[in-house]
C-alpha positions in Angstrom: 30.3 24.3 -19.9 31.8 23.8 -16.5 35.0 25.6 -16.0 38.1 23.5 -15.1 40.8 24.9 -12.9 43.1 27.0 -15.1 46.0 26.4 -12.7 46.0 22.6 -12.8 49.2 22.3 -14.9 51.1 25.3 -13.5 54.8 24.8 -12.9 57.1 26.8 -10.7 54.2 28.3 -8.7 55.2 31.9 -8.1 52.9 34.9 -8.2 54.2 35.7 -11.7 53.7 32.2 -13.1 50.3 31.9 -11.5 49.2 35.2 -13.0 50.5 34.2 -16.4 48.6 30.9 -16.2 45.5 32.7 -15.1 45.8 35.2 -17.9 46.3 32.4 -20.5 43.3 30.5 -19.1 41.1 33.5 -19.2 42.1 34.2 -22.8 41.3 30.6 -23.8 38.1 30.2 -21.9 35.7 31.3 -24.7 37.5 29.1 -27.3 37.6 26.1 -24.9 33.9 26.2 -24.3 33.2 26.5 -28.0 35.5 23.6 -28.8 34.0 21.5 -26.0 30.5 22.1 -27.5 31.7 21.2 -31.0 33.2 17.9 -29.7 29.9 17.1 -27.8 27.8 17.9 -30.8 29.9 15.6 -33.0 29.6 12.8 -30.5 25.9 13.4 -30.3 25.6 12.8 -34.0 27.7 9.6 -34.0 27.3 6.4 -32.1 30.9 6.7 -30.9 34.3 8.0 -32.3 38.0 8.1 -31.7 39.7 11.5 -31.4 40.9 11.3 -35.0 37.4 10.5 -36.2 36.3 13.6 -34.3 39.0 15.5 -36.1 37.6 14.3 -39.5 34.0 15.1 -38.4 34.7 18.6 -37.1 37.6 19.8 -39.3 39.5 20.8 -36.1 43.0 19.8 -35.4 43.9 16.9 -33.1 45.6 19.5 -30.9 42.3 21.2 -30.5 40.3 18.0 -30.0 42.4 15.9 -27.7 42.5 18.3 -24.7 38.8 19.1 -25.0 38.1 15.3 -25.0 40.1 14.9 -21.8 38.3 17.9 -20.2 34.9 16.4 -21.2 35.9 13.0 -19.8 36.9 14.7 -16.5 33.5 16.5 -16.4 31.6 13.2 -17.1 30.1 14.5 -20.3 31.8 11.9 -22.5 33.4 8.6 -21.6 35.6 5.9 -23.1 33.5 3.0 -24.3 36.2 0.5 -23.3 36.9 -0.5 -26.9 39.7 0.6 -29.2 39.9 1.1 -33.0 42.8 1.5 -35.4 43.4 5.0 -36.7 44.6 5.6 -40.3 48.2 5.6 -38.8 47.6 2.0 -37.6 47.7 2.9 -34.0 45.0 1.9 -31.6 42.8 4.7 -30.2 40.2 4.8 -27.4 36.6 5.0 -28.7 34.6 7.8 -27.0 30.8 8.2 -26.5 28.7 11.0 -25.2 27.0 10.4 -21.8 23.5 11.3 -20.8 25.0 14.2 -18.8 26.7 15.3 -22.0 23.5 15.2 -24.0 21.8 17.3 -21.3 24.7 19.8 -21.3 24.5 20.1 -25.1 20.7 20.7 -24.9 21.1 23.6 -22.4 
């Protein structure tokens, strides 16, 4: 997977906070790539899905899925379809689909 800047959300940019952010990003990098791949694989098997449908499909938490979906959208590997569906909570959620670039990334 393509690495995103680990410093994008850093607050109070001091050498100490930047180092802490970099350390946290480094520690999470292997898990982030694995979770991104799981989200891509789930979307490759489905025509489309909301984040909560991906939670049900993968068995991962929403807290694990939602940031990975945002990262994959930023990378152009998945995209919102422009439609929305109701979640079990009754709230409307964006429907996501894998892109051609996402299928290629999954195959590599």
